[in-house]
Structures are given as structure tokens and as C-alpha cells.
N, C-alpha and C positions, 0 to 999 in steps of 0.2 A: 503494499499499500504506500502511495506516496505521501510525503511528510513536508513536502517544501510549500510555503506560502509566498508565491512569486509577489516582489511588491510592483503596484502599478501606480505607484504616487508619482507626480510632477517630476521630482528629481530623478527618481530612477528611470523614468521614460526620457528624460533629456540625455541623462547618460549612455541610454541604449541608442539613441539617434547620434550621439558623437560616436559611440563605438562602432556603428553601422557606417557613418561617414568615413571613418579611417579604415575600416575593413574594405571599402570600396575603392579608396584611394591605393591600399596595399595592392590590391587586385589589379589595378591599372599600372601602377609602378612595376608590379612584377612582369607584366607583359613588357613595359617599357625598357627595364632592366635587362631582362632577356633577350631583347633585342639588340640592345647596345652590346651584350658579350657576344652574342652570335654573329652580329654584323660589323662589328669594329667600331661602332661609332653610334652615339645616342640618336634616336629621331626627335620627336616632340611629343610632349604630353601636357595635358592640362587637369581639370579637376576630375573629369571621367572620360576623356578620351585620348587616344594616342596614334602616333603615325610613326610607322619604321623608317629607318633613313633609306635613301633611295637606293642603296647597294645590297640591300638585305634578299632581295630576290626571293629565290625558291626556300628559303629558311623560313620564312613566315609560319609555318603551321607549329613549329616549335614555340614561339611567342605566343601565339594563340592559347596553345594548350596551357602555359605556365600560369596564367592567370587563374583559371579554375581549379588547376592541381593546388594552389595556395588557398584557395577558399574551401575546398574540400578538405584539406590537411587542418585547416584552422576549425571547422566544424567538428572533425573526430577529435581534435584536442579538447573541445568543448564538452563534447559527450563524454570523453574520459574524465574531465573535471568534474562534470555532474555526479558519476558514478562514484569517483573517489570521495567526494564531499558528502554524498549520502551515507556511504560506508562509514567514515569519520565523525559524522556530526558536525561538519563544516558547512559553510556558505557556499552553494553552488552557484550564486550569481553570476560569476565572471564565465562560468561554464555555459550558462544559457544565454549569457551576452555573446560569446564567440559562434554559438549556432544561429542564434536570431540576425547577428551582424552580416552573415555571410549569404542571407536572403534565400534560405531554401526553397520558400514558396516562389518567389519571382523567379528563380533558376528554373523551376520545374515549368511555370507558366510560360516563360520564354520559348524554353526547348519544345514545349507542346505546340507552340505557334509558329515552330519552324525557325526561330531564331537563337542567339546567344553564340558563345565561343563553342557549346557543345555540339549544337546543330552544325555551324560551319566545319567543325571537324570531321562528324559523322558523314557530311554530305561529300567529303572527299574520297570517303571509302565506299558509301553506298549511297548515290544520289537519289536513289527512288526510296529507300527506307531510311534516310538519314535521319529525318525528323522523329521517326518512331525509336529508332534505336537510342538516340539522343535523350528521348523522354526515359526511357527504361534506365538509360545510364544514371540521368539524373536523380531519378526516384531511387534507384539502388544505393546511389552515394549519400543521398540526403535523408532518405527515410529512417535510417537506424539513429541518428543524433536527434531527429524530432521525437521518436518514439520514447527514447531516454528521457526527454525532457517532459514529453507528457506523462511518463509513468512516475517522474519524480514530484509532481505536483499533487497536492490533497485532492482527492476525489471530488469534494464540493465544489461547485463552480469550475469544474477543471476545463470544461469546454471554452468557457468564455475567457477565463484566463489565459490558456493556450492561444486562442485567436488574437485577443488583445495583445498580449507579449510580442507576438511573431508578426502581426500586421500594423499595429499603430506606429512602431519607430521606422517603418517604411515610407508612411505617408509625406513626411518633410522631405524625403530625398528624391521622390517621383518627379518634381520639375527639375532637378539638377541637370541631366543632360540636355534639357532645352535651353536652359540659361547659360550651361557651359558652351553650347554650340554658338549663342549669340555672342559671347564675351570672347571666345577664344577660336572661333572657327575659322578666321583668318590665320591664325596661328598655325593651328592644325594642318591646314591645307597648303603651308608654307607661301603664304602671300603676304604675311607682315612679320615683321620680328619684335621680339621682346626681350628685355633683360632677364637670362634665364641662367640656371645652374642645372648642368648634365642635362638638358633639354626640356627643363622644367622651369617655368616662369617663376620668377621671385614672388610675384602675388600670388600664384598657387601655393608656395612654400610658406606664405605669411598665413594665408587662409587654413591650412593644415595646422600650424602652429597655434592658431587661434581656437580650432577646434581641440587640440590636446588640452588647452588651459580650460575651456568649456567642462570637457570631460572631469579634469582635475577637480574643479570647483563643485560639479553636481556630486561627483563621489564624496567628497568632504562633507557635503551637506547631507548626504543621504545618512539615516539613522544606521547605527553599528549593529548590524546583524551578526553578532557574535559567534565564532565558530562553535561556542560551547552550547549556545540556546537559540539565538534569534531566528536561526535559519530552520529551525525544527518547529513544527506545529505543536502545541500544548493541547 
């Protein structure tokens, strides 16, 4: 029986949004950094978009695979964190956060619609069945962490708490790709130059630093759910 009462207060939700934002950036930066490593030069990146260096050529599938590889690794680390915390009586919040922040539902929805990194990769191997194979792959990789989180929650109101925890933090992030394209589209397309470090504009680095600061403040403001008692239902 699950024992964890997941906090859905404002401070926890703000922290989850910040973790999800940073996880998205880490996903894209992994694409970007892998491209720099394989191609010998960094391309261009913004908040949620990346473009490989023109010399990358046929090596691009590996850069596409790198992003979801990180996301699924973080989900499974989160799953292990939840399991360990439940066994030891600790607080599994960070485990939940790692699973939630890597957007299992959105990854599944995107794959089912024929998009996403997984869809692109499987289309290379099976153009006719790539969409369905991608959907099955995403389900196989994301379902175990979600099941562990589900089972960790107290049964009362489990469905509502689970849906809210996994979906509400995603809502503020939905406009980001559109805002990103409006702000950095010319940069990504190579039609504009911006002050940058490792192919990432300084304004993007400043945004990520601000999100880290917001996360620290939100975590500091959250009630202390001590390893000994707060995370376990009484």
C-alpha cells in the first residue's frame, strides 16, 4: 500500500515547474553537446531548440538519440529514488520530480502522434511502422517509473493527485517552444548572431541561472518533509 502524500501546494508546484524546465534544457543540451562532440564543433541552441553544425552530416541520428536517452535515464533514476525512499522511510519528492520533469505523458502523446525524437529515429528503421514502434518503445520505457510513482501514493485520491502532479507542472511549459521560436528562430536558422558560449546565447544561460535560483528558493520555502516522518502518511 502506498504511503506518500505528494504535496500539491504552490511552492511544490513551482519547484516542479523549475525542475521540468531544467530537465527540458538538459535534454536539448545533450542533443547539442553530443553534436559538438561528434561533429567537432558546436551548433546553435536556445531554450528548447537546437541546430547542428553544418558539417555534421550523417552523424545526426546519434545526436537525436542522445536527448531521450538522458530523459529516460533520469526517469529511471527517479524511479529508483522513489523505491529507495519508500523502503527507508525517506522523502521521495526528488524521485517523483525526476520522473515528472521528464514528461512521460507528453513523450507518449508526441510519439503516438508520429513526432518526437523517438518517432524520428524509428522512422529511419521502419517508415511504415515507425510511429507505432516509437509509441510502444516510449510506453515500455516510461510506464515502469509511472507505475512506481502511482503505487507509492496513498490510495485516497490517488488518481487525482497523480494526474495533477504529472500534468499541472507541464502547463506553464507548453508555450515555451513558440516563445523560443519567436525570440531565437533567426539564431537557430543561422540568420542572426548573438553573444554566445558554446553555441548557447548568454541570454539563455542567464535564463537557466534564474530558473535554478527560483528552484532553490522554492525548495527552501517548502515545508521540511523529514526523512523520518513527513513523507510517510500517518
